[in-house]
N, C-alpha and C positions, 0 to 999 in steps of 0.2 A: 254675899259680898254686900255691902253698907254703903249707903251714901257718903259721899267725901265730907267731911267736916269744913267749916269757915276756913282755918288757916290752909288745909288742902287746895282748897277752890283758889285762895289768893295767890297761892304757888303756883298751881298751872296757870292762873292768870298772868301771872309775871313772868312764866319760861313763856308763855304765848307773845308777847310783847316783846321780850327778847329777840325771840326767833323772828317774828313778819316784823316788827314795828308799829309803832303807834298810828302812822299816818296810812298802814296797808289793812287793817283791821276792818276799818269801817269798807273797803273796798270788799273784802273777803265775805264780808258778810251778806252786804249787797248783791255778790255774784250768788251765794248761796240761796237769798230770798228769790232772785230772779228764777234760778233754777228751779225751785220746788213752783214756783208760779207757771212756768211753762210746763212743767210735768204734770199738773193737776189738769191745765189748759186740754193738752193731749189727752188726756185719760177722758176727760166729758167728751171731745171728739171722736173717741173711739168707739163710744157706748153705740152698741145699734139701735136704729131706730125702730120701733115695731110699724110694721106694715098689715093692716088689716084687708087691704084690695088684693093683696097678690093670693094665689091660691098654689096650696103645693103641688108638684110636680109629683105625678106618680114614678115609682121605683122603674129604672129601665130595667128590662130584662136583657141579659147577656144570654148570647146563640150558646149552645152546650153541643158541640159537636165532638164527640171521643173517638180518635182511631189508636187503635191499639196493634201494633204488629208484634205480636209475639209468637217465636216460633217454639214447638216443645223440643226438648233438649234429645238427641239423638243416643240412642242407646246401641251399644255394642255388645253383642252377645260373642263370648267366650268360649270355644269347647274344648 
């Protein structure tokens, strides 16, 4: 799919103006810009900060207790 040509862009822009009105378009663009800014800000806050003073904990060992109550199958002999 190729990029839209000049007349196609004008047609799309005209439809957007008809749908939203000329006064709403700056508000929509402002809202989109604020959303992108907030998203980038949150992504920067989410980055983990490396801590060199903290020692990694040794893996904890789990208790291994196995209980198996298995009965042998009863065999019946028919004579």
